[in-house]
All heavy atoms as TSV, in Angstrom:
chain	resi	resn	atom	element	x	y	z
A	1	MET	N	N	0.822	-1.192	0.000
A	1	MET	CA	C	0.000	0.000	0.000
A	1	MET	C	C	0.865	1.254	0.000
A	1	MET	O	O	0.554	2.217	-0.674
A	1	MET	CB	C	-0.928	-0.005	1.198
A	1	MET	CG	C	-1.813	1.202	1.235
A	1	MET	SD	S	-3.286	0.824	2.140
A	1	MET	CE	C	-3.786	2.436	2.552
A	2	ALA	N	N	1.933	1.242	0.751
A	2	ALA	CA	C	2.818	2.395	0.785
A	2	ALA	C	C	3.450	2.623	-0.583
A	2	ALA	O	O	3.672	3.764	-0.988
A	2	ALA	CB	C	3.889	2.198	1.844
A	3	LYS	N	N	3.719	1.546	-1.302
A	3	LYS	CA	C	4.309	1.671	-2.621
A	3	LYS	C	C	3.331	2.349	-3.581
A	3	LYS	O	O	3.726	3.188	-4.386
A	3	LYS	CB	C	4.711	0.300	-3.154
A	3	LYS	CG	C	5.453	0.358	-4.445
A	3	LYS	CD	C	5.945	-1.005	-4.858
A	3	LYS	CE	C	6.742	-0.897	-6.145
A	3	LYS	NZ	N	7.242	-2.186	-6.569
A	4	LYS	N	N	2.046	2.006	-3.485
A	4	LYS	CA	C	1.035	2.616	-4.337
A	4	LYS	C	C	0.952	4.114	-4.065
A	4	LYS	O	O	0.886	4.919	-4.999
A	4	LYS	CB	C	-0.314	1.954	-4.096
A	4	LYS	CG	C	-1.423	2.528	-4.927
A	4	LYS	CD	C	-2.757	1.901	-4.584
A	4	LYS	CE	C	-3.859	2.613	-5.307
A	4	LYS	NZ	N	-5.172	2.225	-4.842
A	5	THR	N	N	0.979	4.502	-2.798
A	5	THR	CA	C	0.919	5.907	-2.422
A	5	THR	C	C	2.140	6.645	-2.944
A	5	THR	O	O	2.032	7.748	-3.477
A	5	THR	CB	C	0.834	6.044	-0.893
A	5	THR	OG1	O	-0.308	5.324	-0.431
A	5	THR	CG2	C	0.705	7.489	-0.470
A	6	TYR	N	N	3.300	6.024	-2.806
A	6	TYR	CA	C	4.539	6.635	-3.271
A	6	TYR	C	C	4.489	6.862	-4.776
A	6	TYR	O	O	4.856	7.934	-5.266
A	6	TYR	CB	C	5.730	5.742	-2.894
A	6	TYR	CG	C	7.043	6.219	-3.444
A	6	TYR	CD1	C	7.694	7.303	-2.872
A	6	TYR	CD2	C	7.622	5.602	-4.545
A	6	TYR	CE1	C	8.887	7.754	-3.378
A	6	TYR	CE2	C	8.814	6.041	-5.062
A	6	TYR	CZ	C	9.453	7.116	-4.476
A	6	TYR	OH	O	10.648	7.570	-4.995
A	7	GLU	N	N	4.032	5.868	-5.515
A	7	GLU	CA	C	3.947	5.993	-6.968
A	7	GLU	C	C	2.926	7.050	-7.371
A	7	GLU	O	O	3.124	7.784	-8.339
A	7	GLU	CB	C	3.604	4.652	-7.592
A	7	GLU	CG	C	4.733	3.655	-7.519
A	7	GLU	CD	C	4.351	2.281	-8.034
A	7	GLU	OE1	O	3.211	2.114	-8.524
A	7	GLU	OE2	O	5.197	1.386	-7.948
A	8	PHE	N	N	1.816	7.137	-6.626
A	8	PHE	CA	C	0.802	8.144	-6.920
A	8	PHE	C	C	1.377	9.540	-6.716
A	8	PHE	O	O	1.223	10.413	-7.568
A	8	PHE	CB	C	-0.427	7.946	-6.031
A	8	PHE	CG	C	-1.536	8.926	-6.297
A	8	PHE	CD1	C	-2.352	8.773	-7.401
A	8	PHE	CD2	C	-1.757	9.989	-5.456
A	8	PHE	CE1	C	-3.369	9.671	-7.668
A	8	PHE	CE2	C	-2.771	10.893	-5.706
A	8	PHE	CZ	C	-3.590	10.735	-6.813
A	9	ASN	N	N	2.076	9.749	-5.589
A	9	ASN	CA	C	2.678	11.052	-5.319
A	9	ASN	C	C	3.729	11.396	-6.365
A	9	ASN	O	O	3.859	12.547	-6.777
A	9	ASN	CB	C	3.299	11.081	-3.922
A	9	ASN	CG	C	2.260	11.133	-2.848
A	9	ASN	OD1	O	1.131	11.540	-3.075
A	9	ASN	ND2	N	2.628	10.706	-1.657
A	10	ARG	N	N	4.470	10.405	-6.787
A	10	ARG	CA	C	5.511	10.625	-7.792
A	10	ARG	C	C	4.877	11.013	-9.129
A	10	ARG	O	O	5.391	11.882	-9.833
A	10	ARG	CB	C	6.331	9.355	-7.940
A	10	ARG	CG	C	7.612	9.541	-8.665
A	10	ARG	CD	C	8.486	8.340	-8.457
A	10	ARG	NE	N	9.524	8.353	-9.458
A	10	ARG	CZ	C	10.211	7.307	-9.835
A	10	ARG	NH1	N	9.971	6.135	-9.280
A	10	ARG	NH2	N	11.134	7.392	-10.743
A	11	SER	N	N	3.763	10.381	-9.471
A	11	SER	CA	C	3.098	10.724	-10.721
A	11	SER	C	C	2.516	12.137	-10.668
A	11	SER	O	O	2.451	12.822	-11.695
A	11	SER	CB	C	2.008	9.713	-11.049
A	11	SER	OG	O	0.922	9.848	-10.167
A	12	LEU	N	N	2.100	12.578	-9.481
A	12	LEU	CA	C	1.574	13.934	-9.350
A	12	LEU	C	C	2.653	14.969	-9.622
A	12	LEU	O	O	2.390	16.019	-10.206
A	12	LEU	CB	C	1.001	14.158	-7.945
A	12	LEU	CG	C	-0.279	13.422	-7.584
A	12	LEU	CD1	C	-0.688	13.785	-6.169
A	12	LEU	CD2	C	-1.388	13.727	-8.549
A	13	LYS	N	N	3.871	14.691	-9.199
A	13	LYS	CA	C	4.957	15.639	-9.405
A	13	LYS	C	C	5.314	15.780	-10.872
A	13	LYS	O	O	5.832	16.815	-11.289
A	13	LYS	CB	C	6.179	15.208	-8.594
A	13	LYS	CG	C	5.941	15.338	-7.113
A	13	LYS	CD	C	7.106	14.922	-6.289
A	13	LYS	CE	C	6.687	15.024	-4.835
A	13	LYS	NZ	N	7.714	14.816	-3.894
A	14	ASP	N	N	5.029	14.759	-11.673
A	14	ASP	CA	C	5.327	14.806	-13.101
A	14	ASP	C	C	4.238	15.521	-13.898
A	14	ASP	O	O	4.468	15.892	-15.046
A	14	ASP	CB	C	5.505	13.381	-13.654
A	14	ASP	CG	C	6.700	12.674	-13.042
A	14	ASP	OD1	O	7.621	13.362	-12.564
A	14	ASP	OD2	O	6.701	11.431	-13.056
A	15	MET	N	N	3.076	15.737	-13.298
A	15	MET	CA	C	1.949	16.355	-13.998
A	15	MET	C	C	2.060	17.876	-13.951
A	15	MET	O	O	2.623	18.443	-13.013
A	15	MET	CB	C	0.630	15.922	-13.368
A	15	MET	CG	C	0.346	14.443	-13.455
A	15	MET	SD	S	-1.103	13.963	-12.522
A	15	MET	CE	C	-2.380	14.341	-13.705
A	16	SER	N	N	1.482	18.532	-14.952
A	16	SER	CA	C	1.438	19.994	-14.955
A	16	SER	C	C	0.287	20.459	-14.064
A	16	SER	O	O	-0.566	19.668	-13.662
A	16	SER	CB	C	1.256	20.514	-16.375
A	16	SER	OG	O	-0.014	20.158	-16.862
A	17	GLU	N	N	0.262	21.759	-13.808
A	17	GLU	CA	C	-0.787	22.296	-12.939
A	17	GLU	C	C	-2.170	22.156	-13.575
A	17	GLU	O	O	-3.150	21.903	-12.879
A	17	GLU	CB	C	-0.494	23.757	-12.606
A	17	GLU	CG	C	0.657	23.923	-11.633
A	17	GLU	CD	C	0.822	25.362	-11.174
A	17	GLU	OE1	O	-0.187	26.083	-11.085
A	17	GLU	OE2	O	1.962	25.746	-10.912
A	18	THR	N	N	-2.258	22.310	-14.873
A	18	THR	CA	C	-3.557	22.173	-15.530
A	18	THR	C	C	-4.031	20.726	-15.467
A	18	THR	O	O	-5.220	20.474	-15.270
A	18	THR	CB	C	-3.494	22.638	-17.003
A	18	THR	OG1	O	-2.456	21.925	-17.669
A	18	THR	CG2	C	-3.220	24.121	-17.100
A	19	ASP	N	N	-3.091	19.785	-15.617
A	19	ASP	CA	C	-3.457	18.371	-15.498
A	19	ASP	C	C	-3.914	18.048	-14.079
A	19	ASP	O	O	-4.865	17.292	-13.883
A	19	ASP	CB	C	-2.277	17.469	-15.866
A	19	ASP	CG	C	-1.943	17.521	-17.349
A	19	ASP	OD1	O	-2.821	17.919	-18.136
A	19	ASP	OD2	O	-0.799	17.172	-17.701
A	20	LEU	N	N	-3.232	18.634	-13.096
A	20	LEU	CA	C	-3.622	18.404	-11.705
A	20	LEU	C	C	-5.015	18.965	-11.430
A	20	LEU	O	O	-5.818	18.321	-10.751
A	20	LEU	CB	C	-2.603	19.029	-10.748
A	20	LEU	CG	C	-1.286	18.298	-10.589
A	20	LEU	CD1	C	-0.321	19.130	-9.752
A	20	LEU	CD2	C	-1.496	16.947	-9.949
A	21	SER	N	N	-5.288	20.145	-11.951
A	21	SER	CA	C	-6.614	20.742	-11.750
A	21	SER	C	C	-7.703	19.897	-12.400
A	21	SER	O	O	-8.768	19.692	-11.819
A	21	SER	CB	C	-6.648	22.155	-12.324
A	21	SER	OG	O	-5.729	22.979	-11.649
A	22	ALA	N	N	-7.407	19.393	-13.591
A	22	ALA	CA	C	-8.384	18.539	-14.274
A	22	ALA	C	C	-8.598	17.250	-13.490
A	22	ALA	O	O	-9.731	16.785	-13.333
A	22	ALA	CB	C	-7.908	18.225	-15.686
A	23	ARG	N	N	-7.522	16.671	-12.989
A	23	ARG	CA	C	-7.618	15.437	-12.200
A	23	ARG	C	C	-8.409	15.687	-10.919
A	23	ARG	O	O	-9.209	14.846	-10.492
A	23	ARG	CB	C	-6.202	14.936	-11.886
A	23	ARG	CG	C	-6.111	13.729	-11.008
A	23	ARG	CD	C	-6.477	12.464	-11.770
A	23	ARG	NE	N	-6.568	11.335	-10.892
A	23	ARG	CZ	C	-5.602	10.446	-10.703
A	23	ARG	NH1	N	-4.476	10.546	-11.356
A	23	ARG	NH2	N	-5.773	9.444	-9.883
A	24	LEU	N	N	-8.197	16.850	-10.310
A	24	LEU	CA	C	-8.925	17.207	-9.098
A	24	LEU	C	C	-10.422	17.278	-9.369
A	24	LEU	O	O	-11.225	16.755	-8.594
A	24	LEU	CB	C	-8.409	18.540	-8.552
A	24	LEU	CG	C	-9.035	19.055	-7.283
A	24	LEU	CD1	C	-8.777	18.100	-6.128
A	24	LEU	CD2	C	-8.494	20.426	-6.952
A	25	GLN	N	N	-10.810	17.896	-10.472
A	25	GLN	CA	C	-12.227	17.998	-10.814
A	25	GLN	C	C	-12.825	16.621	-11.096
A	25	GLN	O	O	-13.943	16.333	-10.668
A	25	GLN	CB	C	-12.416	18.901	-12.022
A	25	GLN	CG	C	-12.167	20.356	-11.722
A	25	GLN	CD	C	-12.311	21.233	-12.953
A	25	GLN	OE1	O	-12.390	20.726	-14.072
A	25	GLN	NE2	N	-12.334	22.538	-12.752
A	26	GLU	N	N	-12.074	15.780	-11.809
A	26	GLU	CA	C	-12.560	14.430	-12.104
A	26	GLU	C	C	-12.775	13.626	-10.829
A	26	GLU	O	O	-13.796	12.960	-10.668
A	26	GLU	CB	C	-11.564	13.687	-12.989
A	26	GLU	CG	C	-11.472	14.197	-14.400
A	26	GLU	CD	C	-10.350	13.540	-15.175
A	26	GLU	OE1	O	-9.790	12.527	-14.695
A	26	GLU	OE2	O	-10.025	14.039	-16.258
A	27	ASP	N	N	-11.792	13.707	-9.915
A	27	ASP	CA	C	-11.902	12.945	-8.674
A	27	ASP	C	C	-13.028	13.473	-7.790
A	27	ASP	O	O	-13.710	12.697	-7.124
A	27	ASP	CB	C	-10.577	12.958	-7.913
A	27	ASP	CG	C	-9.547	12.021	-8.521
A	27	ASP	OD1	O	-9.910	11.245	-9.427
A	27	ASP	OD2	O	-8.384	12.053	-8.082
A	28	ALA	N	N	-13.225	14.790	-7.775
A	28	ALA	CA	C	-14.311	15.361	-6.978
A	28	ALA	C	C	-15.661	14.890	-7.512
A	28	ALA	O	O	-16.563	14.545	-6.737
A	28	ALA	CB	C	-14.225	16.882	-6.991
A	29	LEU	N	N	-15.800	14.851	-8.830
A	29	LEU	CA	C	-17.037	14.373	-9.429
A	29	LEU	C	C	-17.248	12.888	-9.132
A	29	LEU	O	O	-18.354	12.466	-8.785
A	29	LEU	CB	C	-17.014	14.607	-10.938
A	29	LEU	CG	C	-18.255	14.194	-11.707
A	29	LEU	CD1	C	-19.466	15.000	-11.245
A	29	LEU	CD2	C	-18.031	14.387	-13.194
A	30	ARG	N	N	-16.186	12.117	-9.237
A	30	ARG	CA	C	-16.282	10.681	-8.948
A	30	ARG	C	C	-16.659	10.444	-7.484
A	30	ARG	O	O	-17.457	9.559	-7.168
A	30	ARG	CB	C	-14.948	10.012	-9.275
A	30	ARG	CG	C	-15.026	8.514	-9.303
A	30	ARG	CD	C	-13.783	7.925	-9.875
A	30	ARG	NE	N	-12.639	8.341	-9.069
A	30	ARG	CZ	C	-11.409	7.885	-9.235
A	30	ARG	NH1	N	-11.148	7.030	-10.179
A	30	ARG	NH2	N	-10.436	8.303	-8.461
A	31	LEU	N	N	-16.106	11.275	-6.580
A	31	LEU	CA	C	-16.440	11.158	-5.159
A	31	LEU	C	C	-17.924	11.443	-4.925
A	31	LEU	O	O	-18.590	10.705	-4.197
A	31	LEU	CB	C	-15.574	12.107	-4.329
A	31	LEU	CG	C	-15.861	12.140	-2.834
A	31	LEU	CD1	C	-15.548	10.789	-2.198
A	31	LEU	CD2	C	-15.067	13.236	-2.165
A	32	LYS	N	N	-18.445	12.486	-5.547
A	32	LYS	CA	C	-19.869	12.813	-5.388
A	32	LYS	C	C	-20.757	11.670	-5.872
A	32	LYS	O	O	-21.737	11.319	-5.234
A	32	LYS	CB	C	-20.213	14.093	-6.145
A	32	LYS	CG	C	-19.731	15.340	-5.462
A	32	LYS	CD	C	-20.156	16.562	-6.223
A	32	LYS	CE	C	-19.630	17.815	-5.553
A	32	LYS	NZ	N	-20.043	19.036	-6.242
A	33	LYS	N	N	-20.380	11.102	-7.023
A	33	LYS	CA	C	-21.171	9.993	-7.568
A	33	LYS	C	C	-21.139	8.786	-6.643
A	33	LYS	O	O	-22.170	8.137	-6.415
A	33	LYS	CB	C	-20.650	9.603	-8.946
A	33	LYS	CG	C	-20.996	10.600	-10.021
A	33	LYS	CD	C	-20.491	10.146	-11.371
A	33	LYS	CE	C	-20.853	11.140	-12.452
A	33	LYS	NZ	N	-20.374	10.711	-13.777
A	34	LEU	N	N	-19.960	8.482	-6.091
A	34	LEU	CA	C	-19.856	7.337	-5.183
A	34	LEU	C	C	-20.649	7.567	-3.905
A	34	LEU	O	O	-21.321	6.659	-3.408
A	34	LEU	CB	C	-18.396	7.054	-4.835
A	34	LEU	CG	C	-17.619	6.200	-5.814
A	34	LEU	CD1	C	-16.174	6.080	-5.363
A	34	LEU	CD2	C	-18.224	4.835	-5.943
A	35	GLU	N	N	-20.561	8.779	-3.358
A	35	GLU	CA	C	-21.306	9.077	-2.136
A	35	GLU	C	C	-22.810	8.994	-2.379
A	35	GLU	O	O	-23.551	8.502	-1.530
A	35	GLU	CB	C	-20.916	10.454	-1.601
A	35	GLU	CG	C	-19.542	10.487	-0.979
A	35	GLU	CD	C	-19.113	11.876	-0.543
A	35	GLU	OE1	O	-19.668	12.874	-1.056
A	35	GLU	OE2	O	-18.211	11.958	0.301
A	36	PHE	N	N	-23.245	9.465	-3.530
A	36	PHE	CA	C	-24.665	9.385	-3.864
A	36	PHE	C	C	-25.105	7.935	-4.013
A	36	PHE	O	O	-26.144	7.529	-3.486
A	36	PHE	CB	C	-24.939	10.162	-5.157
A	36	PHE	CG	C	-26.385	10.217	-5.524
A	36	PHE	CD1	C	-27.268	10.996	-4.802
A	36	PHE	CD2	C	-26.866	9.482	-6.596
A	36	PHE	CE1	C	-28.604	11.060	-5.140
A	36	PHE	CE2	C	-28.205	9.526	-6.941
A	36	PHE	CZ	C	-29.077	10.310	-6.210
A	37	ALA	N	N	-24.292	7.152	-4.710
A	37	ALA	CA	C	-24.615	5.736	-4.893
A	37	ALA	C	C	-24.624	5.000	-3.555
A	37	ALA	O	O	-25.455	4.115	-3.327
A	37	ALA	CB	C	-23.614	5.085	-5.840
A	38	HIS	N	N	-23.725	5.382	-2.661
A	38	HIS	CA	C	-23.645	4.733	-1.353
A	38	HIS	C	C	-24.856	5.101	-0.488
A	38	HIS	O	O	-25.297	4.296	0.343
A	38	HIS	CB	C	-22.346	5.124	-0.658
A	38	HIS	CG	C	-22.103	4.398	0.623
A	38	HIS	ND1	N	-21.990	3.030	0.687
A	38	HIS	CD2	C	-21.946	4.837	1.891
A	38	HIS	CE1	C	-21.772	2.665	1.940
A	38	HIS	NE2	N	-21.750	3.749	2.684
A	39	ALA	N	N	-25.387	6.306	-0.682
A	39	ALA	CA	C	-26.563	6.713	0.084
A	39	ALA	C	C	-27.798	5.921	-0.356
A	39	ALA	O	O	-28.670	5.623	0.463
A	39	ALA	CB	C	-26.807	8.204	-0.088
A	40	ILE	N	N	-27.860	5.586	-1.622
A	40	ILE	CA	C	-29.009	4.845	-2.137
A	40	ILE	C	C	-28.926	3.377	-1.739
A	40	ILE	O	O	-29.872	2.805	-1.214
A	40	ILE	CB	C	-29.105	4.996	-3.668
A	40	ILE	CG1	C	-29.421	6.443	-4.001
A	40	ILE	CG2	C	-30.146	4.069	-4.251
A	40	ILE	CD1	C	-29.358	6.768	-5.465
A	41	SER	N	N	-27.797	2.763	-2.038
A	41	SER	CA	C	-27.591	1.366	-1.651
A	41	SER	C	C	-26.114	1.190	-1.306
A	41	SER	O	O	-25.263	1.828	-1.931
A	41	SER	CB	C	-27.978	0.423	-2.795
A	41	SER	OG	O	-27.132	0.623	-3.896
A	42	PRO	N	N	-25.810	0.373	-0.325
A	42	PRO	CA	C	-24.411	0.233	0.112
A	42	PRO	C	C	-23.491	-0.224	-1.017
A	42	PRO	O	O	-23.850	-1.067	-1.835
A	42	PRO	CB	C	-24.479	-0.836	1.196
A	42	PRO	CG	C	-25.894	-0.875	1.626
A	42	PRO	CD	C	-26.709	-0.452	0.446
A	43	LEU	N	N	-22.314	0.385	-1.039
A	43	LEU	CA	C	-21.319	-0.001	-2.034
A	43	LEU	C	C	-20.680	-1.325	-1.648
A	43	LEU	O	O	-20.662	-1.700	-0.471
A	43	LEU	CB	C	-20.215	1.054	-2.125
A	43	LEU	CG	C	-20.599	2.419	-2.678
A	43	LEU	CD1	C	-19.410	3.358	-2.591
A	43	LEU	CD2	C	-21.072	2.305	-4.102
A	44	GLU	N	N	-20.149	-2.004	-2.640
A	44	GLU	CA	C	-19.454	-3.258	-2.365
A	44	GLU	C	C	-18.187	-2.980	-1.548
A	44	GLU	O	O	-17.835	-3.737	-0.659
A	44	GLU	CB	C	-19.092	-3.936	-3.684
A	44	GLU	CG	C	-18.482	-5.309	-3.517
A	44	GLU	CD	C	-18.271	-5.976	-4.848
A	44	GLU	OE1	O	-19.175	-5.923	-5.706
A	44	GLU	OE2	O	-17.185	-6.538	-5.023
A	45	ASN	N	N	-17.501	-1.881	-1.877
A	45	ASN	CA	C	-16.286	-1.509	-1.161
A	45	ASN	C	C	-16.382	-0.044	-0.748
A	45	ASN	O	O	-15.941	0.849	-1.473
A	45	ASN	CB	C	-15.058	-1.738	-2.052
A	45	ASN	CG	C	-13.772	-1.441	-1.331
A	45	ASN	OD1	O	-13.759	-1.226	-0.127
A	45	ASN	ND2	N	-12.669	-1.427	-2.065
A	46	PRO	N	N	-16.943	0.241	0.434
A	46	PRO	CA	C	-17.086	1.636	0.852
A	46	PRO	C	C	-15.755	2.319	1.173
A	46	PRO	O	O	-15.688	3.539	1.253
A	46	PRO	CB	C	-17.969	1.551	2.096
A	46	PRO	CG	C	-17.833	0.169	2.577
A	46	PRO	CD	C	-17.556	-0.682	1.380
A	47	MET	N	N	-14.692	1.539	1.283
A	47	MET	CA	C	-13.379	2.128	1.538
A	47	MET	C	C	-12.870	2.895	0.320
A	47	MET	O	O	-11.939	3.690	0.435
A	47	MET	CB	C	-12.372	1.055	1.935
A	47	MET	CG	C	-12.684	0.383	3.265
A	47	MET	SD	S	-12.683	1.542	4.639
A	47	MET	CE	C	-10.940	1.816	4.775
A	48	SER	N	N	-13.469	2.675	-0.836
A	48	SER	CA	C	-13.048	3.408	-2.031
A	48	SER	C	C	-13.342	4.899	-1.877
A	48	SER	O	O	-12.614	5.732	-2.423
A	48	SER	CB	C	-13.736	2.851	-3.269
A	48	SER	OG	O	-15.130	2.985	-3.169
A	49	ILE	N	N	-14.373	5.240	-1.116
A	49	ILE	CA	C	-14.684	6.644	-0.857
A	49	ILE	C	C	-13.533	7.284	-0.099
A	49	ILE	O	O	-13.089	8.385	-0.431
A	49	ILE	CB	C	-16.011	6.780	-0.075
A	49	ILE	CG1	C	-17.176	6.313	-0.931
A	49	ILE	CG2	C	-16.230	8.218	0.396
A	49	ILE	CD1	C	-18.506	6.266	-0.217
A	50	ARG	N	N	-13.028	6.604	0.889
A	50	ARG	CA	C	-11.911	7.123	1.677
A	50	ARG	C	C	-10.671	7.296	0.801
A	50	ARG	O	O	-9.951	8.289	0.913
A	50	ARG	CB	C	-11.593	6.192	2.842
A	50	ARG	CG	C	-10.471	6.717	3.715
A	50	ARG	CD	C	-10.117	5.764	4.819
A	50	ARG	NE	N	-11.204	5.679	5.783
A	50	ARG	CZ	C	-11.163	4.934	6.872
A	50	ARG	NH1	N	-10.102	4.184	7.121
A	50	ARG	NH2	N	-12.177	4.909	7.695
A	51	GLY	N	N	-10.422	6.331	-0.067
A	51	GLY	CA	C	-9.262	6.403	-0.947
A	51	GLY	C	C	-9.322	7.602	-1.882
A	51	GLY	O	O	-8.318	8.284	-2.096
A	52	ILE	N	N	-10.498	7.875	-2.419
A	52	ILE	CA	C	-10.650	9.020	-3.322
A	52	ILE	C	C	-10.477	10.325	-2.553
A	52	ILE	O	O	-9.855	11.269	-3.053
A	52	ILE	CB	C	-12.008	8.973	-4.042
A	52	ILE	CG1	C	-12.036	7.775	-4.991
A	52	ILE	CG2	C	-12.267	10.262	-4.811
A	52	ILE	CD1	C	-13.368	7.549	-5.648
A	53	ARG	N	N	-11.020	10.380	-1.340
A	53	ARG	CA	C	-10.835	11.592	-0.527
A	53	ARG	C	C	-9.358	11.843	-0.264
A	53	ARG	O	O	-8.900	12.990	-0.312
A	53	ARG	CB	C	-11.581	11.464	0.798
A	53	ARG	CG	C	-13.027	11.798	0.707
A	53	ARG	CD	C	-13.656	12.107	2.063
A	53	ARG	NE	N	-13.127	11.346	3.157
A	53	ARG	CZ	C	-13.790	10.406	3.831
A	53	ARG	NH1	N	-15.026	10.109	3.489
A	53	ARG	NH2	N	-13.238	9.780	4.840
A	54	LYS	N	N	-8.615	10.788	0.015
A	54	LYS	CA	C	-7.177	10.942	0.256
A	54	LYS	C	C	-6.446	11.371	-1.011
A	54	LYS	O	O	-5.527	12.186	-0.953
A	54	LYS	CB	C	-6.591	9.646	0.804
A	54	LYS	CG	C	-6.989	9.395	2.241
A	54	LYS	CD	C	-6.303	8.167	2.785
A	54	LYS	CE	C	-6.663	7.975	4.249
A	54	LYS	NZ	N	-5.851	6.939	4.867
A	55	ASP	N	N	-6.859	10.828	-2.153
A	55	ASP	CA	C	-6.238	11.233	-3.419
A	55	ASP	C	C	-6.493	12.717	-3.694
A	55	ASP	O	O	-5.604	13.439	-4.140
A	55	ASP	CB	C	-6.772	10.393	-4.576
A	55	ASP	CG	C	-6.252	8.970	-4.558
A	55	ASP	OD1	O	-5.296	8.682	-3.805
A	55	ASP	OD2	O	-6.812	8.135	-5.308
A	56	ILE	N	N	-7.708	13.170	-3.406
A	56	ILE	CA	C	-8.039	14.586	-3.583
A	56	ILE	C	C	-7.159	15.447	-2.687
A	56	ILE	O	O	-6.628	16.473	-3.116
A	56	ILE	CB	C	-9.539	14.833	-3.323
A	56	ILE	CG1	C	-10.371	14.214	-4.445
A	56	ILE	CG2	C	-9.839	16.321	-3.170
A	56	ILE	CD1	C	-11.863	14.225	-4.187
A	57	ALA	N	N	-6.970	15.014	-1.461
A	57	ALA	CA	C	-6.125	15.765	-0.529
A	57	ALA	C	C	-4.682	15.807	-1.022
A	57	ALA	O	O	-4.016	16.844	-0.919
A	57	ALA	CB	C	-6.189	15.141	0.864
A	58	ARG	N	N	-4.201	14.709	-1.581
A	58	ARG	CA	C	-2.826	14.685	-2.099
A	58	ARG	C	C	-2.667	15.637	-3.281
A	58	ARG	O	O	-1.656	16.326	-3.400
A	58	ARG	CB	C	-2.452	13.264	-2.513
A	58	ARG	CG	C	-2.242	12.345	-1.352
A	58	ARG	CD	C	-1.796	10.963	-1.808
A	58	ARG	NE	N	-1.739	10.056	-0.674
A	58	ARG	CZ	C	-2.590	9.073	-0.458
A	58	ARG	NH1	N	-3.548	8.819	-1.325
A	58	ARG	NH2	N	-2.471	8.307	0.603
A	59	ILE	N	N	-3.671	15.678	-4.136
A	59	ILE	CA	C	-3.617	16.583	-5.284
A	59	ILE	C	C	-3.643	18.036	-4.818
A	59	ILE	O	O	-2.869	18.873	-5.300
A	59	ILE	CB	C	-4.783	16.300	-6.252
A	59	ILE	CG1	C	-4.614	14.921	-6.890
A	59	ILE	CG2	C	-4.870	17.375	-7.333
A	59	ILE	CD1	C	-5.831	14.443	-7.656
A	60	LYS	N	N	-4.514	18.344	-3.863
A	60	LYS	CA	C	-4.577	19.706	-3.338
A	60	LYS	C	C	-3.261	20.110	-2.671
A	60	LYS	O	O	-2.813	21.248	-2.799
A	60	LYS	CB	C	-5.725	19.829	-2.339
A	60	LYS	CG	C	-7.082	19.874	-2.981
A	60	LYS	CD	C	-8.172	20.069	-1.947
A	60	LYS	CE	C	-9.531	20.170	-2.581
A	60	LYS	NZ	N	-10.600	20.362	-1.582
A	61	THR	N	N	-2.628	19.165	-1.982
A	61	THR	CA	C	-1.357	19.437	-1.344
A	61	THR	C	C	-0.287	19.768	-2.384
A	61	THR	O	O	0.493	20.703	-2.218
A	61	THR	CB	C	-0.902	18.234	-0.491
A	61	THR	OG1	O	-1.895	17.990	0.500
A	61	THR	CG2	C	0.435	18.505	0.173
A	62	GLU	N	N	-0.251	18.995	-3.463
A	62	GLU	CA	C	0.736	19.242	-4.525
A	62	GLU	C	C	0.491	20.597	-5.180
A	62	GLU	O	O	1.444	21.331	-5.444
A	62	GLU	CB	C	0.677	18.123	-5.561
A	62	GLU	CG	C	1.701	18.244	-6.647
A	62	GLU	CD	C	3.139	18.161	-6.160
A	62	GLU	OE1	O	3.404	17.495	-5.150
A	62	GLU	OE2	O	3.994	18.808	-6.809
A	63	LEU	N	N	-0.775	20.959	-5.420
A	63	LEU	CA	C	-1.077	22.258	-5.994
A	63	LEU	C	C	-0.657	23.382	-5.051
A	63	LEU	O	O	-0.145	24.416	-5.499
A	63	LEU	CB	C	-2.574	22.368	-6.319
A	63	LEU	CG	C	-3.054	21.608	-7.558
A	63	LEU	CD1	C	-4.572	21.613	-7.634
A	63	LEU	CD2	C	-2.466	22.220	-8.819
A	64	LYS	N	N	-0.866	23.192	-3.761
A	64	LYS	CA	C	-0.492	24.202	-2.776
A	64	LYS	C	C	1.022	24.377	-2.728
A	64	LYS	O	O	1.531	25.504	-2.646
A	64	LYS	CB	C	-1.034	23.797	-1.408
A	64	LYS	CG	C	-0.875	24.830	-0.342
A	64	LYS	CD	C	-1.802	25.993	-0.588
A	64	LYS	CE	C	-1.861	26.849	0.664
A	64	LYS	NZ	N	-2.822	27.915	0.504
A	65	LYS	N	N	1.761	23.253	-2.785
A	65	LYS	CA	C	3.228	23.334	-2.797
A	65	LYS	C	C	3.721	24.144	-3.975
A	65	LYS	O	O	4.632	24.974	-3.848
A	65	LYS	CB	C	3.836	21.939	-2.896
A	65	LYS	CG	C	3.864	21.153	-1.649
A	65	LYS	CD	C	4.550	19.827	-1.921
A	65	LYS	CE	C	4.416	18.868	-0.782
A	65	LYS	NZ	N	5.027	17.560	-1.098
A	66	ARG	N	N	3.106	23.932	-5.129
A	66	ARG	CA	C	3.524	24.670	-6.327
A	66	ARG	C	C	3.161	26.131	-6.245
A	66	ARG	O	O	3.879	26.994	-6.769
A	66	ARG	CB	C	2.892	24.029	-7.561
A	66	ARG	CG	C	3.454	22.673	-7.842
A	66	ARG	CD	C	2.837	22.072	-9.054
A	66	ARG	NE	N	3.277	20.682	-9.225
A	66	ARG	CZ	C	3.143	20.010	-10.338
A	66	ARG	NH1	N	2.564	20.570	-11.385
A	66	ARG	NH2	N	3.570	18.775	-10.420
A	67	ALA	N	N	2.040	26.447	-5.622
A	67	ALA	CA	C	1.633	27.840	-5.488
A	67	ALA	C	C	2.565	28.604	-4.555
A	67	ALA	O	O	2.883	29.765	-4.789
A	67	ALA	CB	C	0.199	27.924	-4.975
A	68	VAL	N	N	3.032	27.940	-3.508
A	68	VAL	CA	C	3.916	28.584	-2.544
A	68	VAL	C	C	5.316	28.753	-3.121
A	68	VAL	O	O	5.964	29.765	-2.909
A	68	VAL	CB	C	3.966	27.765	-1.233
A	68	VAL	CG1	C	5.047	28.251	-0.313
A	68	VAL	CG2	C	2.607	27.813	-0.548
A	69	ALA	N	N	5.762	27.775	-3.893
A	69	ALA	CA	C	7.132	27.817	-4.435
A	69	ALA	C	C	7.301	28.805	-5.560
A	69	ALA	O	O	6.564	29.496	-6.029
A	69	ALA	CB	C	7.520	26.439	-4.955
């Protein structure tokens, strides 16, 4: 699991800011859809919601680092 996180963070550093913003919007939309689907009927893997939230936080962190630098 740590390796997956490391690779995800590494891939974020290779992306441009516009790509990161687009990815952020896609993940936010996917999160809303999953939460809505989970409210209607339980998801097979509700931990996927947590994973997407963490990915969104990682993307926001990378964007913030670039804005400060």
